[in-house]
DSSP file (Angstrom, degrees, kcal/mol; ACC not computed):
  #  RESIDUE AA STRUCTURE BP1 BP2  ACC     N-H-->O    O-->H-N    N-H-->O    O-->H-N    TCO  KAPPA ALPHA  PHI   PSI    X-CA   Y-CA   Z-CA
    1    1 A M              0   0    0      0, 0.0     2,-0.2     0, 0.0    56,-0.2   0.000 360.0 360.0 360.0 139.0   83.5    3.0   27.0
    2    2 A L        -     0   0    0      1,-0.1    56,-0.1    54,-0.1     2,-0.1  -0.523 360.0-137.5 -74.6 136.6   83.1    0.3   24.4
    3    3 A K     >  -     0   0    0     54,-0.4     4,-2.0    -2,-0.2     5,-0.2  -0.321  30.6 -96.7 -84.1 175.8   86.1   -0.7   22.5
    4    4 A S  H  > S+     0   0    0      1,-0.2     4,-2.4     2,-0.2     5,-0.2   0.859 120.5  51.5 -68.4 -36.9   86.1   -1.4   18.8
    5    5 A N  H  > S+     0   0    0      2,-0.2     4,-2.2     1,-0.2    -1,-0.2   0.866 109.8  50.7 -69.2 -34.9   85.7   -5.2   19.0
    6    6 A S  H  > S+     0   0    0      2,-0.2     4,-1.9     1,-0.2    -1,-0.2   0.909 111.7  47.9 -66.7 -41.2   82.8   -4.9   21.3
    7    7 A K  H  X S+     0   0    0     -4,-2.0     4,-2.5     1,-0.2    -2,-0.2   0.919 111.7  50.0 -64.2 -43.3   81.1   -2.4   19.0
    8    8 A R  H  X S+     0   0    0     -4,-2.4     4,-2.6     1,-0.2     5,-0.2   0.900 108.2  52.9 -62.9 -40.2   81.7   -4.7   16.0
    9    9 A S  H  X S+     0   0    0     -4,-2.2     4,-2.0     1,-0.2    -1,-0.2   0.918 111.5  45.5 -63.5 -42.2   80.3   -7.7   17.7
   10   10 A I  H  X S+     0   0    0     -4,-1.9     4,-2.3     2,-0.2    -1,-0.2   0.915 113.0  50.7 -65.7 -43.0   77.1   -5.9   18.5
   11   11 A V  H  X S+     0   0    0     -4,-2.5     4,-2.4     1,-0.2    -2,-0.2   0.915 111.9  46.7 -62.6 -43.7   76.8   -4.4   15.0
   12   12 A F  H  X S+     0   0    0     -4,-2.6     4,-2.3     2,-0.2    -1,-0.2   0.864 110.9  51.7 -69.3 -35.4   77.3   -7.9   13.4
   13   13 A I  H  X S+     0   0    0     -4,-2.0     4,-2.3    -5,-0.2    -1,-0.2   0.921 111.9  47.3 -64.1 -42.8   74.8   -9.5   15.7
   14   14 A I  H  X S+     0   0    0     -4,-2.3     4,-2.3     2,-0.2    -2,-0.2   0.902 111.4  50.5 -66.2 -40.8   72.2   -6.8   14.8
   15   15 A L  H  X S+     0   0    0     -4,-2.4     4,-2.1     2,-0.2    -1,-0.2   0.896 110.3  50.4 -63.7 -39.1   72.9   -7.2   11.1
   16   16 A G  H  X S+     0   0    0     -4,-2.3     4,-2.2     2,-0.2    -2,-0.2   0.907 110.6  48.7 -64.3 -41.9   72.5  -11.0   11.4
   17   17 A L  H  X S+     0   0    0     -4,-2.3     4,-2.6     1,-0.2    -2,-0.2   0.885 109.1  54.1 -63.8 -38.0   69.2  -10.5   13.2
   18   18 A F  H  X S+     0   0    0     -4,-2.3     4,-2.5     2,-0.2    -2,-0.2   0.911 108.1  49.4 -61.8 -42.6   68.1   -8.1   10.5
   19   19 A C  H  X S+     0   0    0     -4,-2.1     4,-2.1     2,-0.2    -2,-0.2   0.919 112.9  46.1 -63.9 -43.8   68.8  -10.6    7.8
   20   20 A F  H  X S+     0   0    0     -4,-2.2     4,-1.9     2,-0.2    -2,-0.2   0.886 113.3  49.9 -66.8 -37.7   66.9  -13.4    9.6
   21   21 A G  H  X S+     0   0    0     -4,-2.6     4,-2.4     2,-0.2    -2,-0.2   0.891 108.9  52.3 -65.4 -39.3   64.0  -10.9   10.2
   22   22 A L  H  X S+     0   0    0     -4,-2.5     4,-2.0     1,-0.2    -2,-0.2   0.906 110.8  47.3 -63.1 -42.2   64.0   -9.9    6.5
   23   23 A N  H  < S+     0   0    0     -4,-2.1    -1,-0.2     1,-0.2    -2,-0.2   0.857 112.9  49.4 -66.6 -35.3   63.8  -13.6    5.5
   24   24 A W  H  < S+     0   0    0     -4,-1.9    -2,-0.2     1,-0.2    -1,-0.2   0.863 111.1  48.7 -73.1 -36.5   61.0  -14.2    8.0
   25   25 A I  H  < S+     0   0    0     -4,-2.4    -2,-0.2    -5,-0.1    -1,-0.2   0.908 102.9  69.7 -70.8 -42.9   58.9  -11.2    6.9
   26   26 A R  S  < S-     0   0    0     -4,-2.0     2,-0.2    -5,-0.2     4,-0.1  -0.450  92.2-109.4 -78.0 149.1   59.2  -12.0    3.1
   27   27 A E  S    S+     0   0    0     -2,-0.1     2,-0.1     2,-0.1    -1,-0.1  -0.527  82.3  22.7 -76.1 145.0   57.3  -14.9    1.7
   28   28 A G  S    S-     0   0    0     -2,-0.2     2,-0.5    -4,-0.1    -2,-0.0  -0.370  94.0 -73.3  93.6-176.7   59.5  -17.8    0.6
   29   29 A Y        -     0   0    0     -2,-0.1     2,-0.7     4,-0.0    -2,-0.1  -0.986  33.2-163.2-126.1 124.5   63.0  -18.8    1.6
   30   30 A Y     >  -     0   0    0     -2,-0.5     4,-2.1     1,-0.2     5,-0.2  -0.897   0.7-168.1-111.5 103.8   66.0  -16.9    0.5
   31   31 A E  H  > S+     0   0    0     -2,-0.7     4,-2.7     1,-0.2     5,-0.2   0.881  85.6  52.5 -60.6 -40.9   69.1  -19.0    1.0
   32   32 A L  H  > S+     0   0    0      1,-0.2     4,-2.5     2,-0.2    -1,-0.2   0.892 108.9  49.3 -65.7 -39.3   71.6  -16.2    0.4
   33   33 A V  H  > S+     0   0    0      2,-0.2     4,-2.1     1,-0.2    -1,-0.2   0.917 113.8  46.0 -66.0 -42.8   69.9  -13.9    2.9
   34   34 A V  H  X S+     0   0    0     -4,-2.1     4,-2.3     2,-0.2    -2,-0.2   0.905 112.7  50.7 -66.0 -40.9   69.9  -16.6    5.6
   35   35 A F  H  X S+     0   0    0     -4,-2.7     4,-2.3    -5,-0.2    -2,-0.2   0.913 110.5  48.6 -63.3 -42.8   73.5  -17.5    4.8
   36   36 A I  H  X S+     0   0    0     -4,-2.5     4,-2.5     1,-0.2    -1,-0.2   0.884 110.1  53.2 -64.1 -38.0   74.6  -13.8    5.1
   37   37 A G  H  X S+     0   0    0     -4,-2.1     4,-2.3     2,-0.2    -2,-0.2   0.902 108.9  48.4 -62.3 -41.5   72.7  -13.6    8.4
   38   38 A V  H  X S+     0   0    0     -4,-2.3     4,-2.5     2,-0.2    -2,-0.2   0.910 110.9  50.8 -65.2 -41.5   74.6  -16.7    9.7
   39   39 A I  H  X S+     0   0    0     -4,-2.3     4,-2.5     2,-0.2    -2,-0.2   0.925 110.7  49.2 -61.7 -44.2   77.9  -15.2    8.6
   40   40 A F  H  X S+     0   0    0     -4,-2.5     4,-2.2     2,-0.2    -2,-0.2   0.916 111.7  48.4 -61.7 -43.1   77.1  -11.9   10.3
   41   41 A I  H  X S+     0   0    0     -4,-2.3     4,-2.0     2,-0.2    -1,-0.2   0.900 111.9  49.4 -66.0 -39.6   76.1  -13.7   13.6
   42   42 A L  H  X S+     0   0    0     -4,-2.5     4,-2.4     2,-0.2    -2,-0.2   0.898 109.8  51.5 -65.0 -39.8   79.3  -15.8   13.4
   43   43 A L  H  X S+     0   0    0     -4,-2.5     4,-2.6     1,-0.2     5,-0.2   0.892 107.7  53.5 -63.2 -38.3   81.4  -12.6   12.9
   44   44 A G  H  X S+     0   0    0     -4,-2.2     4,-1.7     1,-0.2    -1,-0.2   0.907 110.1  46.8 -61.1 -41.8   79.7  -11.1   15.9
   45   45 A A  H  X S+     0   0    0     -4,-2.0     4,-2.4     2,-0.2    -2,-0.2   0.897 111.3  51.6 -67.7 -39.4   80.7  -14.1   18.0
   46   46 A I  H  X S+     0   0    0     -4,-2.4     4,-2.3     1,-0.2    -2,-0.2   0.930 111.1  46.7 -63.5 -45.4   84.2  -14.0   16.7
   47   47 A F  H  X S+     0   0    0     -4,-2.6     4,-2.2     1,-0.2    -1,-0.2   0.828 110.2  54.6 -66.9 -29.9   84.6  -10.3   17.6
   48   48 A S  H  X S+     0   0    0     -4,-1.7     4,-2.1    -5,-0.2    -2,-0.2   0.918 108.5  47.8 -67.2 -42.8   83.1  -10.9   21.0
   49   49 A F  H  X S+     0   0    0     -4,-2.4     4,-2.6     2,-0.2    -2,-0.2   0.897 110.9  51.8 -63.3 -39.5   85.7  -13.6   21.7
   50   50 A I  H  X S+     0   0    0     -4,-2.3     4,-1.8     1,-0.2    -2,-0.2   0.920 109.4  49.8 -61.9 -43.1   88.4  -11.2   20.5
   51   51 A A  H  <>S+     0   0    0     -4,-2.2     5,-2.2     1,-0.2    -1,-0.2   0.880 111.3  49.4 -63.6 -37.3   87.1   -8.6   22.9
   52   52 A I  H ><5S+     0   0    0     -4,-2.1     3,-1.2     1,-0.2    -2,-0.2   0.925 111.4  48.0 -67.5 -43.7   87.1  -11.1   25.7
   53   53 A F  H 3<5S+     0   0    0     -4,-2.6    -1,-0.2     1,-0.3    -2,-0.2   0.782 110.7  51.3 -70.4 -25.3   90.7  -12.2   25.0
   54   54 A K  T 3<5S-     0   0    0     -4,-1.8    -1,-0.3    -5,-0.2    -2,-0.2   0.420 110.0-125.7 -87.7   1.9   91.9   -8.6   24.8
   55   55 A N  T < 5 -     0   0    0     -3,-1.2    -3,-0.2    -4,-0.2    -2,-0.1   0.893  38.8-175.5  56.1  45.8   90.2   -7.9   28.2
   56   56 A E      < -     0   0    0     -5,-2.2    -1,-0.2    -6,-0.1     5,-0.1  -0.435  26.7-109.6 -69.5 146.8   88.2   -5.0   26.9
   57   57 A K  S    S+     0   0    0    -56,-0.2   -54,-0.4    -2,-0.1     3,-0.1  -0.384  75.2  48.7 -76.3 155.6   86.2   -3.2   29.6
   58   58 A G  S    S-     0   0    0      1,-0.1     4,-0.1   -56,-0.1     3,-0.1  -0.213  78.5-103.1 103.4 166.6   82.5   -3.4   29.7
   59   59 A S  S >> S+     0   0    0      1,-0.1     4,-1.9     2,-0.1     3,-0.6   0.404  92.0  94.5-109.0   0.9   79.9   -6.1   29.6
   60   60 A M  H 3> S+     0   0    0      1,-0.2     4,-2.4     2,-0.2     5,-0.2   0.813  79.9  61.0 -64.8 -29.0   78.7   -5.7   26.0
   61   61 A K  H 3> S+     0   0    0      1,-0.2     4,-1.6     2,-0.2    -1,-0.2   0.873 107.8  44.3 -65.1 -35.3   81.1   -8.4   24.8
   62   62 A F  H <> S+     0   0    0     -3,-0.6     4,-2.7     2,-0.2     5,-0.2   0.868 111.5  52.7 -75.9 -37.2   79.4  -10.9   27.1
   63   63 A I  H  X S+     0   0    0     -4,-1.9     4,-2.5     1,-0.2    -2,-0.2   0.902 110.1  49.2 -63.6 -40.6   75.9   -9.8   26.1
   64   64 A S  H  X S+     0   0    0     -4,-2.4     4,-1.6     2,-0.2    -1,-0.2   0.909 112.1  47.8 -65.0 -41.9   76.9  -10.2   22.4
   65   65 A L  H  X S+     0   0    0     -4,-1.6     4,-1.5     2,-0.2    -2,-0.2   0.906 113.2  47.5 -66.7 -42.1   78.3  -13.7   23.1
   66   66 A I  H  X S+     0   0    0     -4,-2.7     4,-2.3     1,-0.2    -2,-0.2   0.906 110.0  52.7 -65.2 -41.2   75.2  -14.7   25.0
   67   67 A S  H  X S+     0   0    0     -4,-2.5     4,-2.8    -5,-0.2     5,-0.2   0.834 102.6  60.4 -65.6 -30.2   72.9  -13.4   22.4
   68   68 A F  H  X S+     0   0    0     -4,-1.6     4,-2.1     2,-0.2    -1,-0.2   0.946 110.0  40.3 -58.3 -49.2   74.9  -15.4   19.8
   69   69 A F  H  X S+     0   0    0     -4,-1.5     4,-2.0     2,-0.2    -2,-0.2   0.866 115.6  51.0 -70.0 -36.4   73.9  -18.7   21.5
   70   70 A V  H  X S+     0   0    0     -4,-2.3     4,-2.5     2,-0.2    -2,-0.2   0.918 110.6  48.8 -66.9 -43.0   70.4  -17.5   22.3
   71   71 A I  H  X S+     0   0    0     -4,-2.8     4,-2.4     1,-0.2    -2,-0.2   0.933 112.4  47.6 -63.1 -46.7   69.8  -16.6   18.6
   72   72 A L  H  X S+     0   0    0     -4,-2.1     4,-2.2    -5,-0.2    -1,-0.2   0.866 110.8  52.8 -64.3 -34.5   71.1  -19.9   17.3
   73   73 A F  H  X S+     0   0    0     -4,-2.0     4,-1.9     2,-0.2    -2,-0.2   0.942 111.4  45.1 -63.6 -47.0   69.0  -21.7   19.9
   74   74 A F  H  X S+     0   0    0     -4,-2.5     4,-2.8     2,-0.2     5,-0.5   0.863 111.6  52.9 -67.1 -35.1   65.8  -20.0   18.8
   75   75 A I  H  X S+     0   0    0     -4,-2.4     4,-2.2     1,-0.2     7,-0.3   0.941 113.7  42.1 -64.6 -46.0   66.7  -20.5   15.1
   76   76 A T  H  < S+     0   0    0     -4,-2.2    -1,-0.2    -5,-0.2    -2,-0.2   0.781 117.0  49.7 -72.6 -24.5   67.1  -24.2   15.5
   77   77 A W  H  < S+     0   0    0     -4,-1.9    -2,-0.2    -5,-0.2    -1,-0.2   0.935 124.2  25.1 -77.0 -48.0   64.1  -24.4   17.8
   78   78 A F  H  < S+     0   0    0     -4,-2.8    -3,-0.2     1,-0.2    -2,-0.2   0.795 137.1  26.0 -90.6 -29.4   61.6  -22.6   15.6
   79   79 A E    >X  +     0   0    0     -4,-2.2     3,-1.5    -5,-0.5     4,-0.6  -0.591  64.2 162.5-132.0  71.1   63.1  -23.1   12.2
   80   80 A P  H 3> S+     0   0    0      0, 0.0     4,-1.1     0, 0.0     3,-0.4   0.758  72.5  65.0 -66.0 -22.4   65.1  -26.3   12.2
   81   81 A L  H 3> S+     0   0    0      1,-0.2     4,-3.0     2,-0.2     5,-0.2   0.706  85.7  73.0 -73.9 -17.6   65.2  -26.6    8.5
   82   82 A H  H <> S+     0   0    0     -3,-1.5     4,-2.4    -7,-0.3    -1,-0.2   0.936  98.8  46.3 -58.8 -45.2   67.2  -23.4    8.2
   83   83 A V  H  X S+     0   0    0     -4,-0.6     4,-2.3    -3,-0.4    -1,-0.2   0.924 114.3  47.4 -64.3 -44.5   70.3  -25.2    9.5
   84   84 A L  H  X S+     0   0    0     -4,-1.1     4,-2.4     1,-0.2    -1,-0.2   0.894 112.1  50.3 -64.6 -40.3   69.7  -28.1    7.1
   85   85 A R  H  X S+     0   0    0     -4,-3.0     4,-2.6     2,-0.2    -2,-0.2   0.899 110.7  49.1 -64.9 -40.5   69.1  -25.8    4.2
   86   86 A I  H  X S+     0   0    0     -4,-2.4     4,-2.6    -5,-0.2    -2,-0.2   0.919 112.3  47.6 -66.1 -43.4   72.3  -23.9    4.9
   87   87 A V  H  X S+     0   0    0     -4,-2.3     4,-2.2     2,-0.2    -2,-0.2   0.917 114.3  46.9 -64.5 -42.0   74.4  -27.0    5.2
   88   88 A T  H  X S+     0   0    0     -4,-2.4     4,-2.2     2,-0.2    -2,-0.2   0.905 111.8  51.1 -65.0 -41.4   72.9  -28.4    2.0
   89   89 A W  H  X S+     0   0    0     -4,-2.6     4,-2.0     1,-0.2    -2,-0.2   0.914 110.8  48.3 -62.7 -43.0   73.5  -25.1    0.2
   90   90 A L  H  X S+     0   0    0     -4,-2.6     4,-2.4     1,-0.2    -1,-0.2   0.886 109.8  53.1 -64.4 -38.5   77.1  -25.1    1.3
   91   91 A K  H  < S+     0   0    0     -4,-2.2    -1,-0.2     1,-0.2    -2,-0.2   0.901 111.7  45.2 -63.6 -40.5   77.5  -28.7    0.1
   92   92 A N  H  < S+     0   0    0     -4,-2.2    -1,-0.2     2,-0.2    -2,-0.2   0.818 113.6  49.5 -73.2 -31.1   76.2  -27.8   -3.3
   93   93 A V  H  <        0   0    0     -4,-2.0    -2,-0.2     1,-0.2    -1,-0.2   0.907 360.0 360.0 -74.1 -42.0   78.3  -24.6   -3.6
   94   94 A V     <        0   0    0     -4,-2.4    -1,-0.2    -5,-0.2    -2,-0.2   0.452 360.0 360.0 -84.2 360.0   81.5  -26.3   -2.6
């Protein structure tokens, strides 16, 4: 049975993918949607690490962690300007 941190990690990874998909489907670039997607994906990875350190049963925690790295790889491979836009946006906000 999945524990709560494993479930949270999967939910946040899916929400992050949804945000990136929403930005990809719509015309134009929406910085806030991409930023929220990155935050969701990072939260998914954090909850996956928490699940690993708490030794939760099941393999979903590893699948979530692997998908985190795969998603970030594909984002930087196919849309390298997303990363640059997010960093620039954060620099201007802070």
